[in-house]
C-alpha positions in Angstrom: 59.5 173.1 134.2 61.7 170.6 132.4 63.7 171.5 129.1 65.5 169.0 126.9 67.5 170.7 124.2 68.7 168.6 121.3 71.5 170.1 119.0 72.0 169.0 115.6 75.8 168.8 116.1 78.6 166.1 117.2 79.8 168.6 119.9 79.7 172.2 120.9 83.0 174.2 120.5 84.6 174.9 123.8 83.3 178.7 124.3 79.6 177.6 123.4 79.7 174.5 125.6 81.0 177.0 128.6 78.2 179.4 127.8 75.4 176.9 127.9 76.9 175.3 131.0 76.8 178.7 132.8 73.2 179.4 131.8 72.3 175.9 132.7 73.8 176.6 136.3 71.7 179.9 136.5 68.8 178.3 135.3 69.0 175.6 137.9 67.2 178.0 140.3 64.2 178.1 138.1 63.9 175.0 136.1 65.5 171.7 135.0 67.3 171.9 131.7 69.4 169.3 129.9 71.4 169.4 126.6 72.3 166.6 124.0 74.2 166.7 120.9 72.9 164.4 118.3 73.3 164.7 114.4 70.1 165.0 112.4 70.1 161.3 111.1 69.4 160.4 114.8 66.4 162.8 115.1 63.6 160.2 114.2 64.9 157.7 116.4 65.4 160.4 119.4 61.6 161.4 119.0 60.4 157.8 118.8 61.9 157.2 122.4 60.2 160.2 123.8 57.1 159.5 125.8 54.6 161.8 124.6 51.8 163.1 126.9 49.3 166.1 127.0 52.0 167.9 129.3 54.6 167.7 126.6 55.4 170.2 124.1 57.9 170.1 121.1 59.6 173.2 119.8 61.9 173.5 116.9 64.1 176.7 116.9 64.3 178.4 113.3 65.2 181.7 111.8 62.3 183.7 110.8 61.5 187.4 110.9 58.8 187.4 113.2 60.8 186.8 116.6 59.2 187.6 119.8 60.4 190.3 122.4 61.9 188.8 125.6 58.6 189.9 127.4 56.4 188.2 124.9 58.6 185.0 125.1 58.4 185.0 128.8 54.4 185.1 128.5 54.6 182.5 126.1 56.4 180.2 128.5 54.3 181.5 131.5 51.1 180.5 129.5 52.6 176.9 128.6 53.1 176.4 132.4 49.6 177.6 133.0 48.2 175.2 130.6 50.0 172.2 132.3 52.9 171.9 129.8 55.8 170.3 132.2 58.1 169.2 129.8 59.4 171.0 126.6 61.8 169.3 124.0 63.8 171.7 121.9 65.3 170.8 118.7 68.0 173.3 117.4 69.5 173.1 114.1 67.5 169.9 112.8 65.7 170.2 109.2 62.0 170.9 109.5 60.1 168.0 110.2 57.2 168.1 107.9 58.6 165.7 105.3 58.1 162.7 107.8 55.0 160.9 108.7 55.8 160.9 112.4 52.8 162.5 114.1 55.1 164.1 117.1 57.1 165.9 114.3 54.2 167.1 112.4 52.7 168.6 115.6 56.0 170.4 116.4 55.8 174.2 117.0 58.5 176.5 115.7 60.1 179.1 117.8 62.1 182.1 116.2 64.9 183.8 118.2 66.4 185.8 115.5 65.9 186.6 111.8 69.6 185.8 111.1 70.8 182.0 110.3 73.0 181.2 113.2 75.1 178.1 113.7 73.6 175.4 115.9 76.0 176.1 118.7 75.3 179.8 118.8 71.6 179.3 118.5 71.7 177.0 121.7 73.5 180.0 123.6 71.0 182.4 122.4 68.2 180.0 123.4 69.5 179.6 126.8 70.1 183.2 127.3 66.7 183.9 126.3 65.2 181.2 128.6 67.1 182.7 131.5 66.1 186.3 130.7 62.3 184.8 130.5 62.6 183.4 134.1 64.3 186.6 135.4 61.2 188.6 133.8 58.7 186.2 135.3 60.2 186.8 138.7 60.4 190.4 138.5 64.3 190.3 138.9 66.8 192.4 137.0 68.4 190.6 134.0 72.0 192.6 134.6 73.9 192.4 137.7 
């Protein structure tokens, strides 16, 4: 599985960047991940350059009351893989895309990690942590050392 994470910021602060790099290293045993910092004004141009296929999924991370448990999230990612999804584009901190006519943005699914509104950097750290936890759960491995 390939994950491409786009963050609505010019850059992460030092601690958030170190955390994301650590989780990227840990996730390399399970999947391929990459993250990019792009301000919201570049969102449409980023999406227009992405080659969309039936094996591609777009997720937008937003705060919501209905956050799945780690086990439910692991099951969701596992179901995506079973359905043939091989590439997932994740957008963190971008405004909801329903105001635009871009069809890819209109088909974007939402994912909630917390009911709290977190900064873009902190949300990215939480997302990477949850993704790592999902793979540990799916492989029946302990999360904590």
